[in-house]
N, C-alpha and C positions, 0 to 999 in steps of 0.2 A: 395762753389764756385769752389774749386779745383776738387771736385768730379764731378761737372757738366761739367767742362772742359775735364776731362779724359773720360767722357762718351759721349762727343759730337759725334753725328752720322757721319759716313763717307760714303757718297753716292757713292764715286768713285769706291768702290769695288763691287757695285751692278750692275747686268746685265741691269736693267732698265735704270740706269743713263748712262752706257757705250753705250747702243744702241741709246739713245737720241742723243749722239754726233757723232754717225756713219753718220748721215745725214748732218752734218755741211759742208761737201764738196760741197753740193748743193748751199750753200749761196755764192753769188757773192763776198762779202768782204772776206770770208774765202778762196775762190779760189785765190784771190789776195795775201792774206797772205801766202798761200802755195807757190805760184809762186815766191814771193819775197824771201822766205826762201830758196827755191831750187836754186835760182840764186846765193845767197850768199854761199850756200853749194858747188856748182859747183862740183858734184861728177865725178870721173874719173875712168879709167880702173884699175881693180885689187885691188880696195880699200875695206876695211872692215869697215862697218859703224855700229854705235850704234844708235838706235832710242829710246830715253828715254821718258817714258810716252806715248807710241806709239798709244794708243787707237785702232781704227780699221785699222791703217796702212796706212793712207793717205800719210804721209811723206815717209814711206818705199816704197810704190808704186811709189811715185814721184821720189825718188832717182834712182830707177831701170829704170824708163822710161826716165829720163833726161840723164842717162848714156847710153841709148840704150842697157841695159842689160849687160854692160861691167864691172860694179863693181863686186867685188868678192862675197860679201855677206852683209846682213843686219840682225842684231839681234834686235828685238823689245822687250822692257821691259815695262810691265804695271801691275797694281795691280788687274785689273778686269779679271777674268778667262774667261769670255764670249768672250773676244777679240781673244781668240785662234781660234774661228770659222772664223773670218775675215782673220786671217793669214793662215789658212788652204786653204781658197779660193785663197789668193794671191799665195801661193805655187803652187797650181794646175794650176792657170792661167799664172803665170810668169815663174816658174821654175819646170815644170812637170818632167823633166829628172834628176833633182838634188834638191830635196826638202830642203836639208840642207843649201842652199844658202839664204833662207829666213826662219828665225826662230823666234818663239815667246817664251818668258820666263815670267811666272807670278812671279812678285816680287814687293814688296812695298819698294821703295827707301827711304821712311821715316825711315824704321826700321834699316837698316845697310848700307845705301848708296848703293854702288855697290860692296860690298864685295864678291859677287859670281864670279867676274871677276878678272883675274890676271893683274898685271901691264903691261901697253903698249899692251893691247889686241886688240885695235882698231886703225885704221888710223884716223878716224874722228867720230864726234857725232852730232846728231841733236835732237831737242826737240821742240814740238809745244804746247805752252801754258800749260806747265805741271810742270816745276820745282818750280813754285810759291806755289805748294801744298805739298812741303816737310814740314812736321809738327813735332814739338817736344814740349811736355809739361814738363816744369821744375818743379819737385816736391819741390825743395827747395824754389824757388821764388813763386811757385804756379801761374805760368803764362806761356802762350805760348811764345816761343822764336824763333829766326832765326837760332838756332843751326843746325837743319837738313838741312836747305837751304845752309848754309855755308859748311857743311860737304859734301853735294852733289856736289858742285862746286869743292871741293878738290878731291873728288872721280873721277869726270869726268877727271880732270887733270891727275890723277894717271893712269887711264886706257887708255889714249891716248898716242900714240907714239910721240916723238919729232917732231915738225912741224905739228902736228894734229890740225885740226880746230874744234871748238865747235860753232855750229850755232843754236840759239834757240830763240823762241819768248816768251815774257811774257806780261801780261796785264799792262797797265799804272796804276798809282794810281787812285783810285775811277773811274774805267771804267764805261762808260755810256752804259748800255745794250740797252737803247733806240736808241742810234746812231747805235749800232750793228744791231738792228732790222730794223731801217730805211734803213741802207745800204744793207739789205738783201731783201727788199721789191720787187725789180725787179725780184728776183728769182722765184716769184710766177708765172710770165708769161712764164718763160722758163721751169717750172716743168711739167712733164707729169701727176703728181698727185698733183694739187695745194692744195687741202684740206689736204692731208697727209703732204705736205710741211709746211703748216701753223701749223698743230698740232705739228710737230717736232720742229719748230721754237719756239712755245709757251713753249714747254717742256724745251728747252735749256734755255730760259729766266727765267723760274722758278728756275732751278738749278743755273743760274747765280746770282739770288737774294740771294740764300744760300751762294754761294762763296763770294760774296761781304760782306755779314753780318759777315761771319767768318773771313774775312780779317780784318775787323774793330776791331775784338777781338784780332788780332795778331796771329791767328792760321795759316792763309795763308798770302802770302806776295806779294802785288802789290806795288812795290818799285819804287822810282824815278830813272830815268836813271843814274844819278851820283852815286847813291848808288849801283846799279847793277855793274857799271863799276869798282867801288872801290872794291867790293867783288871779281870780276874776277881777278883784279890785286893782291889782297891779296892771292888768291888761286895759283898764279903763272903765270897766262895768260898774254900775251902781245898782241900788235897790235889789241886793242879792237875797233871795229867799231859798228855803229848801224844805223838803219833807222826806221822810223815810218810807220806803216801799219795798216790794219784791221780797216779802217775808223777812224784812229787816236787813236785807243784803244789798240794798242800793239806795243811794241818795238821789233825789231829783232836785236839780237846781233851776232857778229862774233868775236871770240877770238882765239888766237893761243897758243898752248903749245910750248915754244921756244926750239930751238935745244940745 
């Protein structure tokens, strides 16, 4: 059983999986989730942001556009190397005269949290449906635990300056991918390539089934709202707020590192 757990496949690092989620910005309910997240993030001039589990950079682009390009910089971190391609395009489109203002770093935050960054490196941080996948298999108990999840929250706290906000979304317990699909149905009519849209949506639903199955094993973490709030408080965050989005299938939290 332990051997099976250790050898559980991780699709997140694969290009095929990463590319499947590039198209989620076309889904109407994801656009609402993105808009809600950016409203809570409220990026301002001169700020340095961390985009954790950045994927293809939808939040990074959103931060840039919502601030009218006045933020200082965004660093996107993700375990899938292929996302570098999307960030290269963002650099060329948004910051052609200073490519360092938008940067991608390939890093698996399950391995050592955010050890590649110094303390108080960022003003604020965002994350979109990503931190739930911080995984840790405990050899002694021979079980998946929430160790990496808890460590990641502590690491985000460490790399934020005092007063920094952490705004992130996580799926609710036992998310209904049927509701996600139903909420995305109207996107077919707005898409320029409806068949391609359906194909990408079906692929995301297949990966969603894998994620839900692994969450039931304890590998991934779709936690109750109260549990997430308690973990944020334990990590040191204060002023914890939340709202429900993504057709009722995701919480968005905003928490602050106190002064």
